[in-house]
C-alpha positions as CSV (number, residue, x, y, z in Angstrom):
1,M,91.8,86.8,76.6
2,G,93.0,86.3,73.3
3,Q,91.2,88.9,71.6
4,P,91.8,92.7,71.8
5,V,88.8,94.4,73.6
6,S,87.6,97.6,72.1
7,I,87.6,101.0,74.4
8,S,84.0,101.2,74.9
9,E,83.8,97.3,76.1
10,A,87.2,97.8,78.2
11,K,85.3,101.0,80.0
12,T,82.2,98.6,81.0
13,Q,84.5,95.6,82.0
14,L,87.7,97.1,83.7
15,S,87.0,95.0,86.9
16,R,87.3,92.1,85.4
17,L,89.6,92.8,82.5
18,V,91.8,94.1,85.8
19,A,91.4,91.0,87.1
20,A,92.4,88.8,84.1
21,A,95.6,90.6,83.5
22,E,96.4,89.7,87.2
23,R,95.9,85.7,86.8
24,G,98.9,86.4,84.5
25,E,96.3,86.7,80.7
26,E,97.4,89.0,78.1
27,V,94.7,91.5,77.6
28,T,95.2,94.5,74.8
29,I,92.9,96.9,74.5
30,R,92.4,98.4,70.8
31,R,91.3,101.7,69.3
32,G,89.2,100.7,66.0
33,A,90.6,97.9,64.6
34,R,94.5,98.7,65.7
35,P,95.8,97.5,69.3
36,V,96.9,100.6,71.6
37,V,97.5,99.2,75.1
38,R,98.3,96.4,76.5
39,L,96.7,95.9,80.6
40,V,99.7,94.1,82.6
41,P,99.9,94.0,86.6
42,I,102.4,95.2,88.6
43,D,104.7,93.4,90.2
44,A,105.0,93.4,94.0
45,P,108.0,94.9,95.4
46,D,110.4,91.9,96.8
47,T,110.6,93.2,100.5
48,P,108.3,95.5,101.9
49,R,109.0,98.9,103.7
50,R,109.5,99.0,107.1
51,K,108.4,101.6,109.3
52,V,111.7,103.0,111.5
53,V,110.6,103.2,114.9
54,G,112.6,107.1,115.7
55,A,114.1,107.6,112.6
56,L,114.1,111.4,113.8
57,A,115.7,111.3,117.0
58,G,117.7,113.7,118.0
59,Q,116.6,116.0,115.2
60,I,113.3,117.1,116.7
61,V,113.6,119.2,119.8
62,I,110.3,120.4,121.5
63,A,110.5,123.0,123.9
64,D,109.4,122.4,127.8
65,D,106.8,124.9,127.7
66,F,105.4,123.9,124.4
67,D,101.7,123.4,126.1
68,E,101.8,126.4,128.4
69,L,99.3,129.3,126.9
70,G,100.9,132.9,126.4
71,P,99.5,135.6,128.1
72,E,97.6,136.8,124.5
73,W,95.0,133.8,124.9
74,D,94.1,134.9,129.0
75,D,91.0,137.0,127.4
76,Y,89.9,133.9,125.6
77,A,90.6,131.4,128.3
78,G,88.5,133.5,131.0
79,C,92.0,134.5,132.6
80,R,92.4,137.8,133.4
81,G,95.0,138.9,135.4
82,T,96.4,135.6,135.5
83,T,99.3,133.6,133.7
84,A,97.5,130.3,132.3
85,T,98.8,127.0,133.1
86,P,97.7,123.4,131.9
87,S,97.0,122.2,135.0
88,T,94.7,125.1,136.3
89,G,93.4,125.9,132.3
90,C,94.9,129.6,133.7
């Protein structure tokens, strides 16, 4: 891609221009006769980021009864007069 391309052409041929830039070709976009933008690839990071298992260990506390419904839910669960538990639903 030696010649600069117009903005109009760049809009219709963007995929082709991006592929050319990825191959290392110089892609210049012009407004009128004046070059205004150079399309260049972004370098990939040297080392990919790793997921760290257990990164928040010891920083999060979950209550023992986190999955138990409180008495305010008894009417919705159809459990009037009983305490809701995970095993029975009521």
